[in-house]
GUMILUM-669569 format. One line per field, with one value per atom (N, C-alpha, C, O): x, y, z; residue in one letter; residue number from 1; atom name. Coordinates in pm, 1 decimal, padded with zeros to 6 digits, m for minus. Each point is the difference from the previous one (the first is absolute). Example, Ala and Ser with C-alpha at 12.3 -4.5 7.8 and 13.67 -1.06 7.14 Angstrom:
residues 2
px: [01319.0; m00089.0; 00090.0; 00103.6; m00138.6; 00082.0; m00077.0; 00050.9]
py: [m00569.0; 00119.0; 00120.0; m00001.9; 00106.9; 00119.0; 00109.0; 00110.8]
pz: [00780.0; 00000.0; 00000.0; 00066.5; m00138.5; 00006.0; 00073.0; 00016.9]
resn: [A; A; A; A; S; S; S; S]
resi: [1; 1; 1; 1; 2; 2; 2; 2]
name: [N; CA; C; O; N; CA; C; O]
end
This chain:
residues 114
px: [14680.2; 00073.7; m00138.2; m00119.7; 00161.8; m00085.3; 00019.8; 00014.3; m00000.3; 00060.2; m00063.1; 00093.2; m00192.9; m00052.8; 00067.3; 00024.9; 00000.0; 00097.3; 00109.8; 00040.3; 00044.4; 00126.1; 00014.5; 00097.5; m00208.0; m00014.5; m00020.6; 00066.6; m00165.2; m00034.7; 00147.8; 00015.3; 00075.2; 00135.0; 00094.2; 00057.0; m00049.3; 00067.8; m00036.6; 00077.8; m00221.3; m00031.7; 00050.8; 00074.8; m00109.3; 00046.1; 00154.2; 00031.9; 00044.2; 00139.3; 00069.9; 00112.9; m00205.5; 00007.8; m00057.1; 00043.9; m00120.5; m00084.5; m00026.2; m00087.5; 00106.5; m00026.5; 00057.2; 00110.1; m00246.4; 00055.0; 00132.1; 00098.2; m00097.9; 00081.3; 00104.6; m00023.7; 00158.4; 00091.8; 00108.5; 00100.9; m00126.1; 00060.3; m00065.1; 00035.3; m00137.0; m00039.1; m00013.1; m00080.8; 00147.7; 00028.7; 00122.6; 00065.6; m00046.2; 00080.0; m00004.8; m00071.5; 00140.8; m00017.9; 00055.0; m00036.1; 00118.5; 00034.9; m00116.4; m00017.6; m00061.8; m00085.4; m00120.1; m00086.7; 00059.6; m00105.2; m00002.6; m00110.4; 00200.1; 00023.3; m00029.3; m00076.6; 00136.0; 00006.7; m00144.6; m00047.3; m00016.5; m00125.5; m00113.8; m00112.0; 00152.9; m00101.7; 00010.9; m00098.4; 00227.1; 00016.6; m00045.8; m00042.8; 00053.7; m00062.8; m00130.5; m00073.0; 00032.6; m00181.0; m00033.4; m00091.5; 00170.4; m00029.9; 00062.7; m00043.0; 00151.1; 00002.4; m00122.9; 00016.8; m00119.1; m00110.4; m00110.2; m00093.6; 00092.4; m00133.4; 00051.2; 00033.8; m00055.4; 00088.0; m00139.4; m00087.6; 00059.5; m00079.3; 00013.0; 00112.6; m00176.5; 00030.4; 00037.7; 00080.2; m00177.1; 00047.6; 00150.6; 00052.5; m00018.3; 00127.8; 00111.0; 00078.6; m00085.2; 00106.6; m00009.2; 00096.7; m00231.6; 00072.4; 00034.1; 00030.4; m00032.5; 00085.3; 00133.2; 00082.2; m00046.1; 00104.4; 00061.8; 00119.5; m00185.6; 00046.4; 00066.5; 00104.3; m00181.7; 00037.7; 00099.1; 00085.4; m00067.7; 00135.6; 00099.9; 00105.7; m00106.3; 00114.7; 00027.2; 00107.4; m00227.7; 00037.5; 00069.6; 00090.0; m00130.6; 00073.3; 00134.0; 00079.6; m00013.1; 00101.0; 00076.8; 00112.5; m00168.6; 00053.1; 00013.3; 00055.0; m00121.7; 00067.3; m00159.6; m00088.8; 00091.6; m00121.7; m00015.3; m00109.6; 00197.5; m00052.1; m00057.3; m00089.2; 00118.8; m00089.6; m00131.4; m00086.0; 00070.0; m00112.8; m00088.5; m00115.2; 00199.7; m00105.7; m00042.4; m00097.4; 00166.2; m00013.7; m00116.0; m00091.0; 00104.3; m00150.3; m00111.2; m00106.2; 00123.4; m00119.0; m00061.6; m00120.3; 00210.3; m00003.8; m00108.9; m00087.1; 00160.4; m00043.6; m00127.2; m00083.8; 00044.0; m00124.2; m00131.6; m00115.0; 00165.5; m00089.3; m00020.9; m00105.9; 00194.5; m00037.4; m00100.2; m00090.7; 00106.9; m00037.5; m00154.4; m00088.9; 00071.6; m00109.5; m00030.3; 00043.4; m00094.5; 00012.9; m00028.1; 00064.3; m00219.8; m00048.3; 00067.0; m00048.7; 00176.4; 00065.4; 00057.9; 00003.4; 00036.8; 00028.6; m00043.3; 00071.2; m00208.1; m00058.9; m00017.9; m00021.2; 00029.1; 00052.9; 00140.5; 00013.8; 00090.7; 00105.1; 00017.5; 00088.8; m00161.2; 00040.8; m00079.0; 00059.1; m00188.9; m00045.9; 00079.9; m00027.7; 00106.2; 00063.2; 00105.1; 00048.8; 00011.2; 00127.0; m00018.5; 00089.7; m00218.1; m00087.9; m00011.4; 00041.6; m00122.6; m00017.0; 00134.9; m00003.2; 00108.9; 00136.2; 00059.7; 00115.4; m00134.4; 00051.4; 00119.4; 00083.9; m00055.0; 00060.0; m00052.4; 00078.1; m00208.4; m00031.4; m00117.2; m00061.2; 00061.4; m00088.8; m00060.0; m00075.5; 00085.5; m00087.6; m00138.5; m00043.6; m00008.8; m00143.1; m00029.0; 00088.3; m00207.6; m00024.7; m00049.0; m00114.1; 00186.5; m00061.0; 00083.5; 00099.3; m00157.7; 00077.2; 00101.4; 00007.0; 00090.7; 00096.7; 00107.6; m00002.1; 00108.6; 00134.2; 00057.1; m00008.5; 00076.4; 00067.4; 00163.4; 00029.6; 00042.5; 00158.8; m00030.0; 00072.4; m00189.1; 00002.6; m00029.0; 00036.4; m00120.3; m00055.2; 00124.1; 00057.3; 00020.2; 00104.5; 00118.2; 00089.7; m00062.8; 00078.7; m00026.8; 00096.3; m00214.1; m00054.6; 00004.2; 00052.4; m00092.4; m00011.6; 00162.9; 00027.4; 00086.0; 00121.4; 00055.4; 00083.3; m00109.9; 00039.7; m00073.5; 00060.5; m00194.4; m00054.0; 00068.8; 00017.3; 00016.0; 00082.1; 00133.0; 00031.2; 00044.2; 00108.4; 00027.7; 00109.2; m00235.5; m00021.6; m00039.8; m00058.9; 00108.4; m00010.3; m00187.3; m00041.7; m00010.0; m00163.8; m00037.8; 00058.6; m00180.0; m00033.1; m00191.4; m00051.8; m00047.3; m00099.7; m00085.5; m00119.0]
py: [11602.5; 00012.9; m00077.3; 00025.9; m00092.4; m00108.2; 00045.4; m00101.3; 00212.1; m00008.8; m00087.5; m00042.3; m00028.8; m00128.1; m00134.7; m00086.1; 00069.8; m00104.0; m00018.7; m00103.9; 00263.6; m00007.9; m00007.5; m00044.8; 00094.9; 00002.8; m00146.0; m00040.4; m00044.5; m00123.9; m00060.2; m00084.2; 00090.7; m00071.5; 00023.5; m00088.1; 00227.7; 00021.3; m00055.1; m00042.4; 00041.9; m00084.0; m00131.7; m00037.7; m00045.5; m00092.2; m00062.0; m00108.6; 00209.5; m00009.7; 00061.5; m00011.5; 00059.2; 00099.0; m00123.2; m00009.7; m00054.1; m00071.3; m00123.8; m00040.7; m00051.4; m00142.5; m00062.7; 00004.9; m00081.3; m00121.1; m00041.2; 00030.2; m00131.7; m00078.7; 00130.2; 00090.2; m00120.0; 00088.6; m00014.8; 00070.5; m00154.9; m00002.1; 00077.9; m00006.3; 00077.9; 00059.4; 00163.8; 00072.4; m00029.6; 00135.6; 00036.9; m00084.5; 00242.8; 00054.4; 00121.7; 00079.2; m00027.8; 00123.6; 00142.6; 00111.6; m00131.5; 00101.6; 00003.5; 00104.8; m00248.1; 00023.6; 00053.9; 00055.0; m00049.6; 00010.3; 00172.4; 00052.4; 00010.5; 00147.6; 00028.0; 00086.8; m00157.8; 00066.8; 00013.4; 00110.8; m00201.8; m00019.5; 00086.2; 00028.8; m00003.5; 00078.9; 00146.5; 00073.7; m00032.7; 00125.6; 00029.4; 00111.3; m00210.6; 00019.2; 00007.9; 00086.0; m00166.2; 00039.3; 00140.4; 00080.0; m00080.5; 00178.2; 00138.3; 00115.3; m00171.2; 00088.3; 00044.1; 00106.6; m00171.2; m00014.1; 00029.7; 00057.7; m00090.5; 00054.1; m00043.0; m00100.1; 00231.6; 00021.8; m00069.0; 00085.1; m00195.9; m00051.7; m00038.3; m00040.2; 00043.2; m00046.5; m00160.9; m00063.4; 00014.2; m00154.7; m00066.9; m00111.0; 00223.3; m00045.2; 00049.6; m00080.4; 00226.0; 00015.8; m00141.9; m00053.6; 00023.4; m00127.2; m00121.2; m00091.3; 00077.5; m00107.2; 00027.3; m00070.1; 00223.8; 00035.7; m00010.0; m00028.8; 00048.6; 00000.4; m00178.7; m00027.9; m00052.9; m00127.1; m00028.9; m00072.2; 00111.7; m00015.6; 00053.0; m00062.6; 00164.1; 00053.3; m00118.5; m00058.6; 00032.9; m00090.6; m00129.3; m00054.2; 00000.1; m00125.6; 00064.1; m00093.7; 00214.2; 00040.3; 00035.7; 00045.9; m00063.8; 00063.7; 00164.9; 00064.3; m00023.6; 00158.0; 00076.2; 00051.6; m00065.1; 00029.2; 00134.6; 00054.6; m00007.1; 00204.5; 00002.0; 00082.4; m00146.1; 00049.3; m00092.9; 00034.1; m00141.7; m00042.8; 00106.9; 00036.9; 00001.2; 00091.3; 00106.6; 00061.3; m00019.3; 00141.0; m00043.4; 00076.7; m00179.7; m00037.1; m00029.2; m00011.2; m00007.2; 00018.0; 00087.0; 00001.8; 00096.0; 00124.1; 00106.8; 00086.3; m00159.4; 00070.0; m00080.9; 00073.5; m00171.2; m00054.4; 00028.6; m00035.4; 00113.0; 00067.0; 00096.2; 00047.4; 00020.6; 00136.9; m00014.9; 00081.6; m00158.8; 00005.6; m00061.1; 00016.3; m00075.2; m00070.8; m00000.3; m00104.2; 00168.5; 00041.8; m00103.3; m00033.4; m00051.1; m00119.4; m00111.7; m00088.8; 00081.0; m00120.1; 00002.7; m00087.7; 00221.4; 00000.6; m00072.0; m00052.7; 00053.0; m00082.1; m00149.3; m00082.5; 00050.7; m00175.3; m00016.0; m00082.1; 00154.4; m00018.9; m00000.6; m00065.5; 00127.6; 00029.0; m00188.9; m00103.8; 00126.7; m00136.6; m00129.2; m00113.3; 00136.5; m00128.9; m00014.9; m00112.1; 00236.3; m00033.3; m00019.6; m00044.9; 00083.9; m00005.2; m00155.9; m00053.3; m00005.3; m00139.1; m00102.8; m00119.1; 00181.7; m00075.0; 00060.7; m00042.5; 00110.3; 00039.0; 00108.1; 00009.9; 00071.4; 00045.0; 00181.6; 00095.1; m00087.4; 00141.8; m00028.4; m00103.4; 00235.4; m00004.5; 00102.6; 00028.7; 00052.9; 00169.2; m00031.3; m00114.8; 00200.1; 00007.8; m00026.4; 00027.7; m00083.1; m00020.4; 00147.5; 00001.1; 00095.8; 00102.7; 00053.3; m00061.2; 00199.3; 00031.2; 00106.6; 00084.0; m00081.6; 00099.3; m00082.9; m00123.1; 00205.2; m00074.0; 00065.2; 00120.0; m00230.8; 00044.9; m00088.7; m00089.8; 00143.3; m00080.9; m00122.1; m00096.1; 00078.2; m00120.7; m00119.9; m00117.4; 00189.2; m00132.0; 00030.5; m00108.9; 00196.8; m00041.9; m00061.1; m00042.7; 00026.5; m00063.9; m00150.7; m00076.2; 00030.1; m00112.8; m00051.1; m00111.2; 00159.2; m00038.4; m00041.5; m00107.7; 00199.2; 00003.6; m00108.8; m00065.2; 00021.4; m00131.4; m00112.0; m00107.0; 00114.0; m00115.5; m00033.1; m00116.9; 00217.5; m00029.9; m00047.1; m00108.7; 00157.1; m00046.7; m00140.3; m00056.9; 00006.0; m00148.1; m00066.0; m00107.9; 00206.4; m00069.9; m00062.9; m00082.6; 00164.6; m00005.2; 00098.7; 00108.1; m00134.5; 00086.7; 00004.3; m00109.0; 00240.8; 00010.1; m00073.2; 00030.9]
pz: [01349.2; 00132.1; 00118.7; m00011.9; 00087.1; 00138.0; 00109.8; 00068.5; 00015.4; 00120.5; 00060.2; 00068.5; m00034.9; 00082.9; m00046.6; 00084.3; m00195.2; m00051.4; 00054.0; 00052.2; m00068.9; 00050.0; 00177.7; 00060.3; m00005.9; 00135.3; 00051.8; 00095.3; m00162.3; 00033.5; m00020.8; 00088.5; m00151.8; m00032.5; 00119.1; 00064.3; m00044.0; 00148.5; 00115.8; 00085.4; m00079.3; 00142.8; m00003.9; 00090.3; m00194.0; m00028.9; 00026.8; 00048.2; m00093.4; m00006.5; 00171.3; 00047.7; m00007.6; 00176.1; 00115.4; 00114.6; m00157.8; 00111.5; m00054.5; 00076.5; m00163.0; m00031.1; 00115.2; 00055.0; m00029.6; 00115.6; m00028.6; 00067.8; m00216.0; m00021.4; m00049.4; m00080.3; 00167.7; m00023.5; m00110.1; m00003.4; m00074.2; m00137.5; m00130.1; m00117.7; 00175.2; m00082.9; 00050.9; m00058.1; 00146.8; 00062.3; m00105.1; m00060.9; 00051.1; m00058.4; 00053.4; m00061.5; 00184.8; 00019.3; m00079.4; 00037.3; m00139.5; m00064.4; m00143.1; m00062.1; 00021.3; m00125.7; 00123.8; m00068.0; 00161.9; 00085.4; 00017.8; 00014.3; m00015.3; 00010.3; m00148.7; m00041.8; m00018.7; m00172.7; m00021.2; m00025.3; 00032.7; m00040.2; 00085.4; m00042.1; 00138.4; 00105.5; m00035.9; m00004.0; m00023.1; m00026.0; m00156.6; m00030.6; m00059.7; m00159.6; 00038.1; m00049.2; 00132.4; 00022.1; 00069.5; m00019.0; 00082.6; 00075.5; m00093.8; m00002.0; m00066.9; m00105.8; m00108.2; m00059.3; 00035.9; m00056.9; 00065.8; m00055.2; 00169.3; 00052.1; 00202.2; 00063.2; m00037.7; 00143.3; 00091.3; 00014.9; 00035.6; 00073.8; 00157.0; 00029.1; 00044.3; 00173.0; m00007.9; 00068.5; m00189.9; 00038.3; m00082.6; 00009.0; m00082.7; m00092.5; 00123.5; 00050.2; m00009.8; 00113.4; 00126.8; 00054.0; m00035.3; 00101.2; m00045.7; 00076.8; m00222.3; m00064.4; 00005.8; 00059.1; m00151.2; 00056.9; 00147.5; 00007.1; 00101.8; 00120.4; 00022.0; 00059.2; m00113.1; 00017.7; m00073.0; 00051.6; m00173.2; m00084.5; 00084.8; m00006.9; 00089.2; 00063.3; 00094.2; 00013.6; 00051.1; 00145.9; m00064.3; 00064.2; m00195.6; m00034.9; m00036.5; m00006.4; m00021.9; m00032.5; 00116.7; m00020.1; 00182.5; 00103.0; 00018.7; 00089.4; m00200.7; 00008.3; 00068.1; m00068.0; 00205.3; 00104.9; m00008.1; m00012.3; 00017.6; m00017.0; m00131.8; m00019.9; m00058.3; m00107.5; m00013.9; m00081.1; 00152.6; 00017.3; 00091.1; m00022.7; 00129.9; 00062.9; m00063.5; 00043.6; m00162.7; m00047.2; m00115.0; m00031.7; m00012.4; m00088.5; 00057.1; m00061.3; 00211.2; 00063.3; 00036.7; 00025.9; m00018.4; 00040.1; m00121.7; 00011.6; m00126.6; m00142.6; m00016.2; m00052.2; 00070.9; 00008.6; 00082.8; m00026.1; 00138.8; 00063.6; m00010.9; 00041.2; m00099.4; m00041.3; m00136.7; m00016.1; m00052.2; m00113.1; 00026.4; m00083.5; 00186.1; 00062.1; 00133.4; 00049.2; 00026.2; 00147.2; 00077.9; 00099.4; m00169.5; 00055.2; 00026.6; 00070.0; m00127.2; 00017.4; 00164.5; 00086.2; m00087.2; 00183.8; 00109.1; 00085.4; m00093.3; 00093.8; m00035.3; 00088.8; m00209.8; m00039.9; 00061.6; 00090.7; m00133.2; 00053.1; 00152.7; 00054.4; 00000.3; 00158.2; 00033.9; 00029.9; m00049.3; 00015.1; m00047.6; 00039.3; m00107.7; m00052.3; 00073.6; 00014.3; 00053.3; 00059.7; 00156.2; 00071.4; m00024.0; 00096.7; 00050.2; 00102.9; m00228.6; m00000.5; m00015.4; 00031.2; m00079.7; 00029.3; 00109.0; 00005.8; 00071.4; 00158.6; m00046.7; 00089.5; m00203.2; m00002.7; 00041.7; m00003.4; 00035.8; 00001.0; 00147.7; 00026.9; 00047.5; 00110.7; m00009.9; 00092.8; m00194.5; 00031.1; m00050.7; m00008.1; m00018.4; m00058.0; m00124.4; m00081.2; 00032.3; m00126.3; m00089.5; m00046.1; 00029.0; m00035.9; m00137.5; m00039.4; m00039.0; m00081.2; 00007.8; m00089.7; 00215.3; 00045.3; m00038.4; 00000.3; m00038.0; m00074.8; 00135.2; 00026.2; 00066.9; 00094.9; m00012.3; m00078.8; 00169.4; m00007.9; 00065.8; m00026.2; 00127.1; 00061.7; m00103.8; 00006.9; m00114.1; m00136.6; m00065.1; m00002.7; m00053.2; m00096.0; 00098.9; m00072.7; 00191.3; 00064.0; m00007.6; 00008.9; m00023.9; 00024.7; m00128.9; m00006.3; m00100.7; m00143.7; m00011.5; m00053.0; 00106.0; m00080.5; 00075.2; m00063.1; 00198.6; 00058.1; m00060.9; m00006.8; m00043.8; m00058.6; m00151.1; m00034.5; m00042.5; m00113.6; 00042.1; m00048.5; 00117.0; 00068.3; 00025.1; 00000.8; 00021.3; 00036.8; m00117.2; m00005.9; m00121.8; m00118.7; m00059.9; m00081.3; 00163.3; m00068.3; m00064.0; 00004.9; m00086.4; m00065.4; 00021.3; 00024.3; m00035.1; m00017.7; m00077.7; m00006.8]
resn: [N; N; N; N; H; H; H; H; P; P; P; P; S; S; S; S; A; A; A; A; Y; Y; Y; Y; N; N; N; N; S; S; S; S; L; L; L; L; A; A; A; A; W; W; W; W; V; V; V; V; Y; Y; Y; Y; A; A; A; A; T; T; T; T; A; A; A; A; K; K; K; K; D; D; D; D; E; E; E; E; S; S; S; S; Y; Y; Y; Y; R; R; R; R; D; D; D; D; G; G; G; G; A; A; A; A; K; K; K; K; A; A; A; A; V; V; V; V; K; K; K; K; F; F; F; F; A; A; A; A; L; L; L; L; K; K; K; K; A; A; A; A; I; I; I; I; G; G; G; G; I; I; I; I; Q; Q; Q; Q; K; K; K; K; K; K; K; K; A; A; A; A; A; A; A; A; Y; Y; Y; Y; L; L; L; L; D; D; D; D; T; T; T; T; L; L; L; L; A; A; A; A; A; A; A; A; A; A; A; A; Y; Y; Y; Y; V; V; V; V; E; E; E; E; N; N; N; N; Q; Q; Q; Q; K; K; K; K; Y; Y; Y; Y; E; E; E; E; N; N; N; N; A; A; A; A; V; V; V; V; K; K; K; K; A; A; A; A; Y; Y; Y; Y; K; K; K; K; N; N; N; N; A; A; A; A; I; I; I; I; Q; Q; Q; Q; K; K; K; K; D; D; D; D; N; N; N; N; S; S; S; S; R; R; R; R; L; L; L; L; K; K; K; K; R; R; R; R; Y; Y; Y; Y; K; K; K; K; K; K; K; K; S; S; S; S; L; L; L; L; K; K; K; K; E; E; E; E; R; R; R; R; G; G; G; G; Y; Y; Y; Y; Y; Y; Y; Y; S; S; S; S; G; G; G; G; P; P; P; P; I; I; I; I; D; D; D; D; S; S; S; S; R; R; R; R; Y; Y; Y; Y; S; S; S; S; Q; Q; Q; Q; K; K; K; K; F; F; F; F; E; E; E; E; S; S; S; S; S; S; S; S; L; L; L; L; R; R; R; R; A; A; A; A; F; F; F; F; V; V; V; V; M; M; M; M; D; D; D; D; N; N; N; N; N; N; N; N; Y; Y; Y; Y; L; L; L; L]
resi: [1; 1; 1; 1; 2; 2; 2; 2; 3; 3; 3; 3; 4; 4; 4; 4; 5; 5; 5; 5; 6; 6; 6; 6; 7; 7; 7; 7; 8; 8; 8; 8; 9; 9; 9; 9; 10; 10; 10; 10; 11; 11; 11; 11; 12; 12; 12; 12; 13; 13; 13; 13; 14; 14; 14; 14; 15; 15; 15; 15; 16; 16; 16; 16; 17; 17; 17; 17; 18; 18; 18; 18; 19; 19; 19; 19; 20; 20; 20; 20; 21; 21; 21; 21; 22; 22; 22; 22; 23; 23; 23; 23; 24; 24; 24; 24; 25; 25; 25; 25; 26; 26; 26; 26; 27; 27; 27; 27; 28; 28; 28; 28; 29; 29; 29; 29; 30; 30; 30; 30; 31; 31; 31; 31; 32; 32; 32; 32; 33; 33; 33; 33; 34; 34; 34; 34; 35; 35; 35; 35; 36; 36; 36; 36; 37; 37; 37; 37; 38; 38; 38; 38; 39; 39; 39; 39; 40; 40; 40; 40; 41; 41; 41; 41; 42; 42; 42; 42; 43; 43; 43; 43; 44; 44; 44; 44; 45; 45; 45; 45; 46; 46; 46; 46; 47; 47; 47; 47; 48; 48; 48; 48; 49; 49; 49; 49; 50; 50; 50; 50; 51; 51; 51; 51; 52; 52; 52; 52; 53; 53; 53; 53; 54; 54; 54; 54; 55; 55; 55; 55; 56; 56; 56; 56; 57; 57; 57; 57; 58; 58; 58; 58; 59; 59; 59; 59; 60; 60; 60; 60; 61; 61; 61; 61; 62; 62; 62; 62; 63; 63; 63; 63; 64; 64; 64; 64; 65; 65; 65; 65; 66; 66; 66; 66; 67; 67; 67; 67; 68; 68; 68; 68; 69; 69; 69; 69; 70; 70; 70; 70; 71; 71; 71; 71; 72; 72; 72; 72; 73; 73; 73; 73; 74; 74; 74; 74; 75; 75; 75; 75; 76; 76; 76; 76; 77; 77; 77; 77; 78; 78; 78; 78; 79; 79; 79; 79; 80; 80; 80; 80; 81; 81; 81; 81; 82; 82; 82; 82; 83; 83; 83; 83; 84; 84; 84; 84; 85; 85; 85; 85; 86; 86; 86; 86; 87; 87; 87; 87; 88; 88; 88; 88; 89; 89; 89; 89; 90; 90; 90; 90; 91; 91; 91; 91; 92; 92; 92; 92; 93; 93; 93; 93; 94; 94; 94; 94; 95; 95; 95; 95; 96; 96; 96; 96; 97; 97; 97; 97; 98; 98; 98; 98; 99; 99; 99; 99; 100; 100; 100; 100; 101; 101; 101; 101; 102; 102; 102; 102; 103; 103; 103; 103; 104; 104; 104; 104; 105; 105; 105; 105; 106; 106; 106; 106; 107; 107; 107; 107; 108; 108; 108; 108; 109; 109; 109; 109; 110; 110; 110; 110; 111; 111; 111; 111; 112; 112; 112; 112; 113; 113; 113; 113; 114; 114; 114; 114]
name: [N; CA; C; O; N; CA; C; O; N; CA; C; O; N; CA; C; O; N; CA; C; O; N; CA; C; O; N; CA; C; O; N; CA; C; O; N; CA; C; O; N; CA; C; O; N; CA; C; O; N; CA; C; O; N; CA; C; O; N; CA; C; O; N; CA; C; O; N; CA; C; O; N; CA; C; O; N; CA; C; O; N; CA; C; O; N; CA; C; O; N; CA; C; O; N; CA; C; O; N; CA; C; O; N; CA; C; O; N; CA; C; O; N; CA; C; O; N; CA; C; O; N; CA; C; O; N; CA; C; O; N; CA; C; O; N; CA; C; O; N; CA; C; O; N; CA; C; O; N; CA; C; O; N; CA; C; O; N; CA; C; O; N; CA; C; O; N; CA; C; O; N; CA; C; O; N; CA; C; O; N; CA; C; O; N; CA; C; O; N; CA; C; O; N; CA; C; O; N; CA; C; O; N; CA; C; O; N; CA; C; O; N; CA; C; O; N; CA; C; O; N; CA; C; O; N; CA; C; O; N; CA; C; O; N; CA; C; O; N; CA; C; O; N; CA; C; O; N; CA; C; O; N; CA; C; O; N; CA; C; O; N; CA; C; O; N; CA; C; O; N; CA; C; O; N; CA; C; O; N; CA; C; O; N; CA; C; O; N; CA; C; O; N; CA; C; O; N; CA; C; O; N; CA; C; O; N; CA; C; O; N; CA; C; O; N; CA; C; O; N; CA; C; O; N; CA; C; O; N; CA; C; O; N; CA; C; O; N; CA; C; O; N; CA; C; O; N; CA; C; O; N; CA; C; O; N; CA; C; O; N; CA; C; O; N; CA; C; O; N; CA; C; O; N; CA; C; O; N; CA; C; O; N; CA; C; O; N; CA; C; O; N; CA; C; O; N; CA; C; O; N; CA; C; O; N; CA; C; O; N; CA; C; O; N; CA; C; O; N; CA; C; O; N; CA; C; O; N; CA; C; O; N; CA; C; O; N; CA; C; O; N; CA; C; O; N; CA; C; O; N; CA; C; O; N; CA; C; O; N; CA; C; O; N; CA; C; O; N; CA; C; O; N; CA; C; O; N; CA; C; O; N; CA; C; O; N; CA; C; O; N; CA; C; O; N; CA; C; O; N; CA; C; O; N; CA; C; O; N; CA; C; O]
end
């Protein structure tokens, strides 16, 4: 079993610039397969992107929340990314807040992924 290979496939199916390579169902399938072998925050990020591709926005938010629980250092990175894109105006710190979650939700609802 090679979780990184499954994760890479999932990322391509979810985010390929050439939309002919995108397949949301396969993206979720391979991301879940990777997570089933090894629950890494990076794989949860991929799962979130796969859910965005499938327009399953609440599932994407949950996947990002799980990634933060697995690796809290991601929270600052996510906040910084959301701030740079104009979705978040709060502090770049390690505190999870409703303001951050609302910003994250708005971001994914616009069909974006981190």
